[in-house]
N, C-alpha and C positions, 0 to 999 in steps of 0.2 A: 665585370659587373660591379657597379658601385652600390654600396650598402652602408647603412648606419649601424649595423650590427657586425661585430668582428667574427671571424671564423671560429676563434677560440670560444667566444660567448655562445655562439650557436651550438657548437659541439658540446659545450658544458651543459646547456639546457637539454639537449638531446639525451645526454648521459643521465641527467637528473630524472627525466621522465621515464626512461627505460628502467632505471633502478627502482622507481616508484612502482612501476608495473610488476616487476619481479617480486618485490616485497609484499605488495597487496595480494598476489596469488599465493604467497606462502602463509599469509595470515587469514585470508578469507577463502572458505572452501566451497566448492560446487558452483562457483560463479566465474570461472576463468574467462568465458566468452563475454560476460558482462563487463569485466575489468578491461578486456581488450577494446570493447566498444567505447567505454568511457574514456580511456586514454587516447584513443583515436580521435574522438570528438573534442577532447581538451587540448590536443596538440596545437591546433591552429591558433587558439587563444594564447597559449603559453608562449608561442614564438612571435605572434603578430598582434598582440592586444592593442598596441599603440596605433594601428591603422584601422581598427574596427569602427564601423559606423553605428552598429547596434550590438547589444550584448549577445554573447553566445548562450543560448538557453538549452539545457539538457534536462529532460524529464526522466525521473526514475520512479517506476511504478512497481509495487509488489506487496505481498502479504506483510503483516507486522512481524518484526523480529528477524527479517532475512538479511539485515545488515546494510540497508541503504544509508542511513545517517552515519553509522560507524565508518563505512567506506569513504564517504565524503570527508569526514573529520580526519581520517588517517591520510588521505590523499593530500589534504591541505598541509599537514605536518611534513610529509615527505618532499613536497616541492617548496617548502619554506615560505608558506603564505599565512602562517598563524596570525601575524599582526595585521594582515589585510583580509581577514575572513570575518564575515558578518552573518550570523545565523539567526533566523526569525522563526519562532514557533507560532504558526498561524492559528493554532487552536486556542491561543491566549488572546482574548478580545479586549481585556481590560488590564490595568495594572502596569507595573514596571517592565514586565516582559512581553507586553503586547506589541504588535507590529508598529502601531503609531508611536509608541514611546521609544522603542529601540531604533526606529528609523531616524530619530533625532541624533542619536550617536553616530550613525552612518553619515548623515549629512554634515554634521559639524566637524567630522574628522576627514572629510573628503580632501585629498591632496593630489588628485588627478592621476594617482598610480593605479595600475590594473588591480582589481579586487575580485574576491570570490564571495558570492552571496548564496546562501542556502535558504530557500523558502520551504520549511518543513511542515508536514501535515496540511498541505494545501486543500485537501478535501473538506476541511472545516471552514474554508472561505467561500463556500458555495454562494452563488448569486441568483440561482433560480431554485424553486422547490415545487414539488407536487407534479401530478401527471400533466398539468397544463403549463408547466414551466413558468410559474408566476415569479416575477422578480422580487427579490428581497429588498426591503427598504432599509435605508441607513446602513449600508455595507461599510463596516469600519475598516476593512482591508482593501478598499477599492483602489488605493494608490499603487498596489502591487502591479496592476495591469499596465500602468504607464511605465513603471520600472522595467517590466518584462519586455514591453514592446520597443521602446526607443532608448531606455536607459536614462531618460530625462524626466525629472519630476519637479513640481513646484513645491518648495519647502518654505514654510513660515518659521523663521528662526526666532528663538527666544533671545532677546537682546537685554543684556544687563543694564538696568537703569531706565528702561523704556517706560515702565509704569509710573515711576517718579517724574519722568519728563512730561508725561501726559497730565499728571496732577498739577505740575507747575503751570502748564498752559491754561488749564481751567481756572486756576487760582489767579493768574495774571489777568485773565478776561474779567473775572468778577471785580478785581481791584480797579480796573479801568472804569467799569460801570459805576463804581463808588466815587468817582471823581478824581482819581489819580491821573496826573498828566506827566508826559515825558518830553524831553528835548535832547536830540542827538544821543539817544539811548539811555539818558539819565533821568531819574525821577525829579520833577521840579515842583510838584504840588501834592499836598497831603502826604508828605514824607513819613510822618509819624504813623499814619494809617498803614502805609506800605510796609514799614519796618515791623509793625505788630503782626500783620497778616503773613509776612514772609519769615517770621521768627528770627529777625535780625536783632541782636542784642543792642542795648542803649549805647554802649561804647562805640560800636561800629557805625551807629546811626548819627553820631554827633557831627561827622564830617558830611554835611548835606550836599557838598559839591561832588561827591563820588559815590552816590547811591545809584548803581546800575539797575535798570528795570529788569533785564534778564540776568539772573545770578550768574556770576562768572564760572561757578562750578558746573553749569550746564553747557559751557562752550565745548568741552571735550566730547560730550554726548552729541552735540550738533555735528561735529567733525566726523565722529564715528558712524552716526546714522545716515548723514547725507553729504559728507564732505566732498566726495567725488562728484556728486551731482551738481553742487554749487561751486565747485573748485575752491573749497575752503580746506586748508591744510594746517594753518597755524591759528592759535587763539586770537592773535592780532587781526587775522583775516576776518574772523567772526565778529570781533568788536567793531572793526571799520564798517562792516556791512550793517550791523545793527544801528550804528550811529547815523546811518543815512536813511533809516526807516522812521515813519511816523508810528504812533501807538498802534493804529489799526493794521498797518503794514507789518509791524513786528509780530502781532498775533497771527496774521495770515501766513507769514514766513514759518513761524514755529509749528503751525498746524501742517504745513506742507512737509516739513522735516519729519513730523510724526507719521504722516501718511507714507512717506518714502520708507521709513523704518519698518512700517507694518507690511510692506509689500512682500509677497513670497519671492524667493530667489530660485532660479533654475539650477538644479544640481544635475550634473552630467555624469552618468555612470555607463556610458556607451562602451567603455573598454572593459566591462565586467564579464565575468563568467558566472552565470546564474544556474544553480541546481534547483529544480522543482522536485520535491519528494512527496509522495502520497500513497495512501492505501485506497484502492478503488474496489469496494465490495461489489459494485455493479459489474465489473469485469471479472474479478476473482470470485466467482459464484460459490466456490467451496469455502470461502472465508468464514462463514457462519457455522461450519461443521467442526465442533471442538472434539470430535472423536479421536481418541488415542489408539484406536484399533485399526483404522484403515492405514495401510502401509504408506510410508512417506514417498515411496517411488510412485504410487498412484497419484498423489497430489502433485508431484513433480510432473508427471505425464500430462495431467489436466492443465496445469499452468503453462506448459510449453505450447499448448494449442491456442493461447491467447494472442491475438494479433493487434497491430496498431489500429486498424479500423474498429476493432472491438473496444479498444481503449478510448478512442474518440467518441464512440457511441455512448460509452459509460460517462464520459465527461459531459455529454449533453444533458444528462440528468442533474448536473450540478452547476454548470456554467453556461453563459450565453455563447452563441456561435462565434461572435467576433473575439471573445476572450479565448476560446479554444484555438482560434487561428493564431492568436498572439503567442501561444505556447510552441508554435512551430511544429516541425516534423521529426525532431530528435527525441523519440520515445523509446527508452530502454526498459524492456519488460523483464523484471526479475522472475525467475521461476521459483516455485516452492523448493525448499531444500530436499534433496533425495536422501535415502538411507546412508549412502556412502559419505555424503557431506556431513551428516549428523555424527557419524562414527568418527570422522576426522576431527570434528570440533571437540568431541568428548575426549579424544586422545590428546589433542593439543592442550586442553584445559588440565588434564592429568599431568602431562609433561611439565607444564608451567608450574603447577603446584609442587611437583617433585623437585624441580629446580630451586624453588624458593626454600623448601625445607632443607635441601642439601646446603644451600648458602648459609642458613641459620644454624643448623645443627651438625653439619658435616656428616650427614647420614645419606646413604644411597636409598632411594625409595623406588620400589617397583610395584606394579599393579597387575594382577592376573586378569585374564579376559572376562572373568565373571564380574569384576568391578565395572568394566565398560558396559557389559550387558545389562546389569541392574540399573545403571544410570540411564541407558537408552530406554529401557522398558518403563522406567518411572518418569523420565523427563521429556520424552518426545511427544508433543502434540503438533502434528504437521502444519496446522494453520496458525500456530502461535510462535513459530520460529525458535530461536535459540535461548530466549530468556528463561523458559522453564528448565532447560538443561542446567544452567548455572545454579538455579535454586536447588535442583536435585543433587548436584555435586556438593553443595554446601550441606544439605540435609543428611546425605548418606556418608560423606567423607570428611569434609572440613570441620563440621561441628564435633566430630569424634576424635580428631587427631590429637588434641591435647591429652586425652585419656591415655593414648598409647605412648606419647612422649613422656608423660609424667611417670609412667611405669619404669622407665629407664633409671630415673633418679631415685625413685622409691626403693627399687630393688638392686641398685648398682649393677645394672646389666651391661656387660661388655659386648657391644654390638656395632657393626658397621653398615648394616642394611636392614630396612623394614620392608617386608613383602606382604602385601595385602591381597585378600581374596574374599569372596562372599559365598557363604554356605547357608541356604535357607534364608532366614531373616537375621542373619548374624554377619557382622563384618569382623573378619579374623586377621590377625597380624602375626607373622612369624618373625622373630628377632634372630637375625643371622650374624654369624661372625665367620669370616672367610668361607661364606656360602654354606655354613653348617648351622643348623637350628640350635639355639641356646635358650629360647624362651618362647612362649606363645600366650596371646591374650585375645579375647573376643568380646564384642559388645553387640547388643541388639540394635537393629536399625529399623526405621519406619519405612515400610514398603506399601504405600497406600494402594497403588494400582495393582500390584502383584497379589495383594490380599483379596481384592475384589475379583480378580481374574481366576482365582482358584476354582477347580472343579468341585462343585458341591454335591453332584450326583443326587440331586433332590428332585422333587416334582417340577419345580420351576425350570430346571435344566432339561428335564424330559419333555415338558410341553414345548419349550423353545426349540429343542432338537427336532421334534416332529414338524413344528411350524416352519422352521427355516428349510428343512429337507423338502417340504412341499413346494416351496418356491424354487428350490434348486432342481428338483426333478422336472418341473414344468419348463424351467429355463432350458434344460438340456434337451427335452423332447420337443417342445413347441417352438422355442426360439433358437434352437440348435447352437446354444452357447453354454459352455461349462463355466460356472461361477469362478471368479478368482479366489474367493475364500468364503467360507460359511462359519459364522460364530454362533455358539449356543450359550456362551457366557461372555459378557463384555464389562468394561469399566464405565460405560456410558450411563448417565443418569436416566435417560429416556428409553433406552433400548436394551432388552435382555439379550438380544441376538439380532443378526442380520445376515443377508446374503449379498455379496457385492458382485455385480455384473459389469463387465466392460463390453458392451454390445458393439460389434464391429460396424454394423450399419448405423449411420448417423441420421437416418431419416425414418419416417413411419409411413407405411403405405396402408391403404384401406384393408388389405387382406391380413395385416398384422394386428388389427385392433382387437379382435376377439382373443387370439393367442396371448397378446400382452396382458389383456385384462384377466385372462385365466391365470397367468403367472402371478399377477398381483394378488389374486384371491387364493393362491395356492396354499398359503399357511392356514387360512380359515378352513378350506376343504380338507386338508390333511388332518387337522385336529378332529374334524367331524368323522372322517373315515377311520382313524385309528382309535380314538377315545369314545366315539359315539356322540350323537347329536346332543344328548342330555348332559354331556360332560364338556361341551364347548366352553371356552373361557372368553373373557372380554379383551384378551390381548390382541385380537385381530381387528380392533376398531380402526387403527391407523391404516391398515390395508384396505378396509372397506371404504374409508374416506379417500384414500389415494385412487382406488379404482373409479369411484364416482367422479372425482375431480378430473381424472384422465379422460373419461368418456365425455364429460361436459366440455372440456377444452376441444376434443376432437370434433364433436358434433356442433357445438355452439359457436366456436371461433374459427376452426380450421376447415369447415365445409365438408366434413367426411360423412355427413348424414345423407338423407334422401335429397335434400335441397341445399345448394351452396349459399346459405344465407347466414349473415352475422346476427346472432341472437343477443338481445340485451336482457339484463336482469330486470325482473318486474319491480324491484325496489328502487331502481334508478331510472325513472321515466324521462329524465333530461337527456338520456342517451338518444338523441334524435336520429342518428344514422344507424340504428339497429332495429331488428324485428322483434316484437314483443309477444307474439302468440307462441307460447312455449309447449302447448299440448303435444304437438307432433314430436318435437325433439325429446321431451321428457319420456314419452313412450318408447322412443328409440333407445334411450339410455337404459330404461328398465329392461327392455327386450334383450339388449346386448349383455347386460349383467347376467341375465338368466342363461343365455347361450354360453357365456364364458364360464359360468359356474358349472354348467353341465359338461363342458369340454374338460374342465379341471377334474371333475369327478370321474369321468370315463378314463382319462389319461392316468390319473393316480391309482385307480383301481387296477388298470392293466399293468402298471409299473409298480405295483405294491411292494415287490421284492426289493427294488432299488430304494424306494421310500423307507422301508424298514432298515435296510443295511446302513443308509446314511444316518438315520435317526439313532440307531444303536450306537454307532461310533460317536456321534455328537452328544449323546446322553452321558458318555464317560469322558469325553475330551472336549475342551472348550472351542476348538476350531478345526476346520478341514481346509487344507490348501488345494489348489487345482490339481497338482500332480497326484495327491492322495485320493482325490475324487475320481480321477481317471482309473486308478488301481481298483477302486471299489466297483466302478462301472465294468471293468474287464472281468471281474469275478461274478458279475450278475447277468442273468439272462433277461435282456431288455430289447425293445425295438429301437435300436440305436440309429438315429438319423445321421445324415452327412452334416458334420459341423460346419458352421460358417467360417470361412477364412478369407484372406485377402483376395484370392482368385474369385470366390463366389460373390464378392461385393461389386463386381462389374455387371450385375444383372441388367440394370437399365441401359448401360452402354451397349451391352451385347444385343439387347432387344432393339435398340435404335439402329445398330449396324445391320441387323437382320432385315428390318423394315426398309432400309436404304437399298440393300441388295435386291429385295423383292420388287421395289419400285423400279430399279434399273432394269430388271429382267422383263418388265412390262413395256418398256419403250420399244417402238418399231425400229427395225434395222435401217440405218441410213448409209448410203454409199460414201466412201471416203472422199474427201475433197480432192486429193491428188489424182484419184482415178477419174473424176469428172473432168479435170483439166486435160488429162491424157486423151480421153475420148474426144474432147473438143478439138484437140490438135490433129487427131487422125481424120476427123470429119473435114477440117479445114484443108488438109493436104489433098484430099480427094477432089 
């Protein structure tokens, strides 16, 4: 096999890429599969960039703070491409860091070497907007699509001296109109006028035999701007050419040089590796949920269900179809970080901090698990990634470390280890010498979320406990699903509590509409049942709104009412393809709300014991997890239904197969083909 790359070079590149893969997995947690996928797609470019006809485009999609940009930056370092790496923040539309400005740096430094380009925050470069996908005018980042597609872009270079060259042409034109004449490139008439207008001093103007019409200092520009086009490489070549031109021909020549200089040049980056990085709220529907209460594992599970078709559908809300096609099919979908990943990130950050302190003070630093726990509790917002964690590490630990270190010098403490732990709202440090305590110090720390999450055991927690227990009981009895968790106290600004359900069935049938609506109204009905109608609070307004919106969608858009008609809102008469007589459907919604409320009342009255048991626990404790809910159910006398599981989700498939079997059983009996042939043979032999 003949090849332009040696075996040693190939094996060395393979070693570099493998090493990068290993290091990335040691530094970025919870995304091993993502790293494998990126390395796999990078490898062809890394080995064969010189034979690429188009750039390799890798799309990375994910929630903010999951490490997309950091991973690309680190990969660039590990494969030694820092000097050939160009990163663009597409959120910047103006100024020195905008795409159009930084593109000049890329084009001017192009040396035909394979390069890596990162187009970050691409969601800000949308080209369509609104429900009708109207195109955005004056798209300032439009050139990225040519770069992504072919790697070839037209670039208008800024050329030194071009503006002065253009001024010279206009000035020479005006001078000719004023009566100046030239012969063989030299001024022969109105020399004084020429010298005055061209700012030539009197001494140089005395030798009237050597006043060149085109100043000699422009010869170099002519060669630089259009030398290759006119085959001009020396100043003498330029002078000889100008001597052969008339005045008019000279001006025409200079204008042609200017035009050539102003032409865009084709820059070829077909051997590039292009990373597209973005946050797509349309695909990551949980991205607007800033709750710190929902477990990170649940966001992880939800994000793992996002598929490439969903990504492309989300892209349609921001980009034209042909632009989406240019992004190709390498779409790597980042999951939200799970609890284990966050815990590893926190531990890695603590280890890094401990190492730095050891290097500076020669002190061993250790952290109790309580430190990790408080950082997790204060710093993890699942849809915001790792950035809040670093803030919490600083607030809880780093901002206080100088107080503990200074204590050593103030009291001349002989110690070789500092051991930290958290007790209530205090960060404590044990000063150890040979593993024996010799001193202790503590400081107060700010625990914003932990303070909010404390059990108040007040009226608000009691109301919330009953309200959320109402949702939970109806979920268990009517939807046959035990909530993952119930909260009666949260850190959310808009929710005092909530019940989180992970419904196994991912579709809604007509028979479920009333039970689901009843579950949504469960908080309202539970408050009325336990506290009395006169003591109802306004806290159920969001549930009432949610129930109304749910039924409106089912009946008006999904054809679940009496007639399968798409209803339009009366306020938007321009919806020509919708039905606008809403009387029937509005009555259906009202009737269903009444039936759902009645079902909720009957069910909660019957299961009052379970409602009270759950409410009692939640009035004293801020949350109930699924396993604890099961224990309460076991101790309560209720009409427990068969819970939905993976086996029971095959309802429609089972029904289909039953119908097929029924249809098969109705078919008439048909003689077997082989038997017909054998009978024919017997008849023939007779």
